[in-house]
ROFIDO-136556 format. One record per residue (C-alpha): residue number from 0; residue in one letter; x, y, z. Coordinates in Angstrom, 1 decimal. Layout:
(rec NUM, A, (X, Y, Z))
...
//
This chain:
(rec 0, M, (-2.4, -13.8, 0.4))
(rec 1, S, (-1.4, -16.2, -1.3))
(rec 2, A, (1.0, -19.0, 0.3))
(rec 3, T, (3.8, -18.2, -2.4))
(rec 4, T, (4.3, -14.9, 0.2))
(rec 5, I, (5.9, -17.5, 2.3))
(rec 6, E, (8.9, -18.1, 0.2))
(rec 7, I, (9.8, -14.3, 0.1))
(rec 8, S, (12.3, -13.2, 2.7))
(rec 9, T, (13.1, -10.1, 3.8))
(rec 10, E, (17.0, -7.8, 4.3))
(rec 11, A, (19.0, -9.7, 6.7))
(rec 12, T, (21.8, -6.8, 7.2))
(rec 13, A, (22.1, -6.9, 11.0))
(rec 14, V, (25.3, -6.6, 12.6))
(rec 15, V, (26.7, -10.3, 12.8))
(rec 16, A, (28.2, -11.1, 15.9))
(rec 17, T, (30.5, -14.5, 17.3))
(rec 18, G, (28.7, -17.3, 19.4))
(rec 19, P, (25.7, -19.2, 19.4))
(rec 20, A, (23.0, -16.3, 19.6))
(rec 21, A, (24.8, -14.4, 16.4))
(rec 22, A, (22.1, -15.6, 13.9))
(rec 23, K, (19.3, -14.4, 15.8))
(rec 24, P, (19.7, -11.0, 14.8))
(rec 25, S, (20.0, -11.5, 11.3))
(rec 26, F, (16.2, -13.0, 11.6))
(rec 27, L, (14.8, -10.2, 12.8))
(rec 28, P, (13.7, -8.3, 10.0))
(rec 29, L, (12.6, -11.6, 8.3))
(rec 30, I, (10.4, -12.4, 11.1))
(rec 31, M, (8.9, -8.6, 11.2))
(rec 32, D, (8.7, -8.2, 7.2))
(rec 33, V, (7.4, -11.6, 6.7))
(rec 34, A, (6.2, -13.7, 9.8))
(rec 35, V, (4.3, -10.9, 11.6))
(rec 36, P, (2.2, -10.2, 8.7))
(rec 37, L, (1.7, -13.5, 7.2))
(rec 38, A, (0.6, -14.6, 11.3))
(rec 39, S, (-1.8, -11.8, 11.9))
(rec 40, Y, (-3.6, -12.5, 8.6))
(rec 41, Y, (-4.5, -16.2, 9.1))
(rec 42, L, (-4.8, -15.2, 12.9))
(rec 43, L, (-7.8, -12.7, 12.1))
(rec 44, K, (-9.1, -14.0, 9.5))
(rec 45, N, (-9.0, -18.1, 10.7))
(rec 46, G, (-9.0, -17.8, 14.6))
(rec 47, F, (-11.1, -14.7, 14.7))
(rec 48, G, (-13.5, -15.1, 12.1))
(rec 49, M, (-12.6, -11.6, 10.2))
(rec 50, S, (-13.5, -11.4, 6.7))
(rec 51, T, (-10.8, -11.6, 3.4))
(rec 52, V, (-10.2, -7.4, 3.7))
(rec 53, A, (-10.5, -6.6, 7.5))
(rec 54, A, (-7.7, -9.4, 8.0))
(rec 55, L, (-5.9, -8.1, 5.1))
(rec 56, A, (-6.2, -4.4, 6.0))
(rec 57, W, (-5.3, -4.8, 9.8))
(rec 58, S, (-2.2, -7.4, 8.8))
(rec 59, S, (-1.2, -4.8, 6.8))
(rec 60, V, (-0.4, -1.9, 9.4))
(rec 61, V, (3.2, -3.6, 10.5))
(rec 62, P, (4.9, -3.5, 6.5))
(rec 63, A, (3.2, 0.0, 6.2))
(rec 64, V, (4.9, 1.1, 9.1))
(rec 65, R, (8.2, -0.2, 8.5))
(rec 66, T, (8.2, 1.0, 5.0))
(rec 67, L, (7.1, 4.9, 5.8))
(rec 68, W, (9.8, 4.4, 8.9))
(rec 69, S, (12.7, 3.4, 6.8))
(rec 70, L, (11.5, 5.8, 4.2))
(rec 71, V, (11.1, 8.9, 6.6))
(rec 72, K, (13.8, 7.7, 9.4))
(rec 73, E, (16.1, 5.6, 7.7))
(rec 74, R, (16.3, 7.7, 4.5))
(rec 75, T, (15.7, 3.9, 2.9))
(rec 76, F, (13.5, 1.5, 1.4))
(rec 77, N, (12.5, -1.5, 3.1))
(rec 78, G, (11.9, -3.3, -0.3))
(rec 79, L, (10.6, -6.8, 1.2))
(rec 80, A, (8.2, -4.6, 3.7))
(rec 81, G, (6.6, -2.1, 0.5))
(rec 82, L, (6.6, -5.9, -1.6))
(rec 83, I, (4.2, -7.4, 1.7))
(rec 84, L, (2.0, -4.1, 1.9))
(rec 85, L, (1.8, -3.7, -1.7))
(rec 86, V, (0.6, -7.6, -2.1))
(rec 87, N, (-1.7, -7.2, 0.6))
(rec 88, V, (-3.4, -3.9, -1.5))
(rec 89, V, (-3.5, -6.4, -4.4))
(rec 90, G, (-5.3, -8.7, -2.0))
(rec 91, L, (-8.0, -6.5, -1.2))
(rec 92, L, (-8.2, -5.2, -4.5))
(rec 93, L, (-9.1, -8.8, -5.9))
(rec 94, S, (-10.9, -9.4, -3.4))
(rec 95, L, (-13.6, -7.1, -4.4))
(rec 96, V, (-13.9, -8.9, -7.9))
(rec 97, A, (-16.4, -10.6, -8.1))
(rec 98, G, (-17.6, -12.9, -11.4))
(rec 99, D, (-17.9, -15.9, -12.8))
(rec 100, P, (-15.7, -19.5, -11.0))
(rec 101, R, (-12.9, -19.2, -14.3))
(rec 102, L, (-12.3, -15.4, -13.4))
(rec 103, M, (-12.5, -16.3, -9.2))
(rec 104, L, (-9.7, -19.0, -10.0))
(rec 105, A, (-7.8, -16.3, -12.4))
(rec 106, K, (-7.4, -13.5, -9.9))
(rec 107, D, (-5.6, -15.8, -7.4))
(rec 108, S, (-2.3, -15.9, -9.8))
(rec 109, G, (-2.6, -11.9, -9.1))
(rec 110, V, (-0.2, -12.1, -6.2))
(rec 111, S, (2.0, -14.2, -7.4))
(rec 112, S, (2.6, -12.1, -10.3))
(rec 113, V, (2.8, -9.2, -8.2))
(rec 114, V, (5.6, -11.1, -6.0))
(rec 115, G, (7.3, -12.5, -9.7))
(rec 116, I, (7.0, -8.6, -11.0))
(rec 117, G, (8.7, -7.0, -7.4))
(rec 118, I, (11.5, -9.6, -7.2))
(rec 119, L, (12.5, -9.5, -11.1))
(rec 120, L, (12.6, -5.3, -10.2))
(rec 121, S, (14.9, -5.7, -7.5))
(rec 122, V, (17.3, -7.5, -10.0))
(rec 123, R, (16.6, -4.8, -12.4))
(rec 124, L, (17.5, -2.1, -9.2))
(rec 125, G, (20.6, -4.0, -8.3))
(rec 126, R, (19.5, -4.8, -5.4))
(rec 127, P, (18.0, -9.3, -5.5))
(rec 128, M, (15.3, -9.2, -3.1))
(rec 129, M, (15.4, -13.2, -2.7))
(rec 130, T, (19.0, -13.0, -1.4))
(rec 131, Q, (18.1, -10.9, 1.3))
(rec 132, G, (16.7, -14.2, 3.2))
(rec 133, M, (19.6, -16.4, 1.3))
(rec 134, K, (22.2, -14.9, 3.3))
(rec 135, P, (21.2, -16.1, 6.9))
(rec 136, F, (20.8, -19.3, 5.9))
(rec 137, L, (24.6, -19.4, 4.2))
(rec 138, I, (26.6, -17.1, 6.6))
(rec 139, K, (24.7, -18.8, 9.3))
(rec 140, G, (25.5, -15.7, 11.8))
(rec 141, D, (28.8, -16.5, 11.6))
(rec 142, A, (31.3, -13.0, 11.4))
(rec 143, A, (34.1, -14.4, 8.9))
(rec 144, K, (31.3, -15.5, 6.5))
(rec 145, N, (30.0, -12.5, 6.6))
(rec 146, A, (32.9, -10.8, 5.9))
(rec 147, A, (33.5, -13.3, 3.5))
(rec 148, W, (30.2, -12.5, 1.5))
(rec 149, E, (31.0, -9.1, 1.8))
(rec 150, R, (35.0, -9.1, -0.1))
(rec 151, L, (32.9, -11.5, -2.7))
(rec 152, L, (29.7, -9.4, -3.2))
(rec 153, A, (32.1, -6.6, -3.9))
(rec 154, G, (35.1, -8.3, -5.9))
(rec 155, S, (33.6, -11.3, -7.5))
(rec 156, E, (31.7, -10.7, -10.6))
(rec 157, R, (30.7, -14.6, -10.2))
(rec 158, F, (29.6, -13.8, -6.6))
(rec 159, R, (27.1, -11.6, -8.0))
(rec 160, Q, (25.9, -13.3, -10.8))
(rec 161, A, (24.9, -16.1, -8.9))
(rec 162, E, (22.9, -13.7, -6.5))
(rec 163, R, (20.8, -12.3, -9.6))
(rec 164, T, (20.2, -15.8, -10.5))
(rec 165, F, (19.1, -16.9, -7.4))
(rec 166, S, (16.4, -13.8, -7.7))
(rec 167, L, (15.9, -14.2, -11.1))
(rec 168, I, (14.8, -17.8, -11.2))
(rec 169, W, (12.3, -17.1, -8.4))
(rec 170, G, (10.8, -13.9, -10.1))
(rec 171, A, (10.3, -16.2, -13.5))
(rec 172, A, (8.9, -19.0, -11.9))
(rec 173, L, (6.1, -17.2, -10.0))
(rec 174, L, (5.3, -14.9, -13.0))
(rec 175, G, (5.3, -18.7, -14.9))
(rec 176, E, (3.2, -19.8, -12.2))
(rec 177, C, (0.7, -17.1, -12.9))
(rec 178, V, (0.7, -17.4, -16.1))
(rec 179, L, (-0.3, -21.3, -16.1))
(rec 180, R, (-2.9, -20.4, -13.6))
(rec 181, V, (-4.4, -18.4, -15.8))
(rec 182, V, (-4.2, -20.5, -18.8))
(rec 183, G, (-5.5, -22.9, -17.1))
(rec 184, A, (-8.4, -21.1, -15.4))
(rec 185, Y, (-9.9, -20.0, -18.9))
(rec 186, T, (-8.9, -24.0, -21.0))
(rec 187, L, (-9.5, -26.4, -18.5))
(rec 188, P, (-13.0, -27.5, -16.5))
(rec 189, V, (-13.4, -25.5, -13.1))
(rec 190, D, (-13.4, -28.4, -11.0))
(rec 191, T, (-10.2, -29.6, -12.1))
(rec 192, M, (-8.4, -26.2, -11.8))
(rec 193, V, (-9.8, -25.9, -8.1))
(rec 194, W, (-7.2, -28.6, -7.2))
(rec 195, L, (-4.7, -28.2, -10.3))
(rec 196, G, (-4.3, -24.7, -9.3))
(rec 197, T, (-2.6, -25.6, -6.0))
(rec 198, V, (-0.7, -28.2, -7.6))
(rec 199, V, (0.8, -26.0, -10.0))
(rec 200, M, (2.1, -24.0, -7.0))
(rec 201, V, (3.3, -26.3, -5.4))
(rec 202, A, (5.6, -27.7, -8.0))
(rec 203, T, (6.5, -24.1, -9.2))
(rec 204, I, (8.3, -23.6, -5.9))
(rec 205, G, (9.7, -27.1, -5.7))
(rec 206, L, (11.2, -26.3, -9.3))
(rec 207, A, (12.4, -22.8, -8.0))
(rec 208, I, (13.8, -24.5, -5.1))
(rec 209, L, (16.0, -27.3, -7.0))
(rec 210, L, (17.3, -24.7, -9.5))
(rec 211, S, (17.9, -21.8, -7.5))
(rec 212, G, (20.0, -24.4, -5.4))
(rec 213, R, (21.4, -25.9, -8.2))
(rec 214, F, (23.0, -22.5, -9.9))
(rec 215, A, (23.0, -20.1, -7.2))
(rec 216, V, (23.2, -21.6, -3.6))
(rec 217, V, (26.0, -24.2, -4.7))
(rec 218, P, (28.2, -22.1, -6.6))
(rec 219, M, (28.2, -19.1, -3.7))
(rec 220, E, (28.6, -21.9, -1.0))
(rec 221, K, (31.7, -23.1, -2.7))
(rec 222, L, (33.1, -19.1, -3.5))
(rec 223, L, (32.6, -18.6, 0.2))
(rec 224, E, (34.5, -21.9, 0.9))
(rec 225, Q, (37.3, -20.8, -1.4))
(rec 226, E, (37.2, -17.2, 0.0))
(rec 227, L, (37.7, -18.4, 3.5))
(rec 228, A, (39.8, -21.2, 3.1))
(rec 229, G, (42.6, -18.1, 1.3))
(rec 230, R, (41.9, -16.2, 4.4))
(rec 231, T, (43.4, -18.9, 6.3))
(rec 232, R, (46.3, -20.0, 5.1))
//
């Protein structure tokens, strides 16, 4: 399981209430779909000494149940729970790969590519996945902001474009990281790539944060403020 999975967020469409506790329901899916599988993986692997295969398998239980529940009970597809489940499956398959050191280095980029492709596909399908985690941080549990968000989502192409841009930047960044790490694994000395792979990952995440903030988060915040100001006049 790659550290890049930490950056992936889940659907935050819970009912938003007023008051100090309003933000809590919005983050519950984020905890269930990302934090629980990720934490259980590291706890089982590092805390209880399980093998990578066993830890990945057991940490897949919650996202598997969440995905099946949404399909059977709610007749919807839980995008992030499904993606986390897919990432774990890919991790299980990659853990079985053995070979020379360069192949072992290259396979670590497989998870990043799965996440990146999943994010880009979500944009293509009209449900940008990264927005699902960004929304709670922008509306902060405020009912008025949530209502403004929904109005803009329905009536503002600029808002929808910024929403898509956020996910596009993250998807492209993760795919780019994958390409760089694979190229580096087969062109640079193994000892160099061992530490450089982590540097590439951290730099990619930092760049994605900066670019998505500049070209998506800031415009969306301004549009939300304008929408709220227009309603209070």
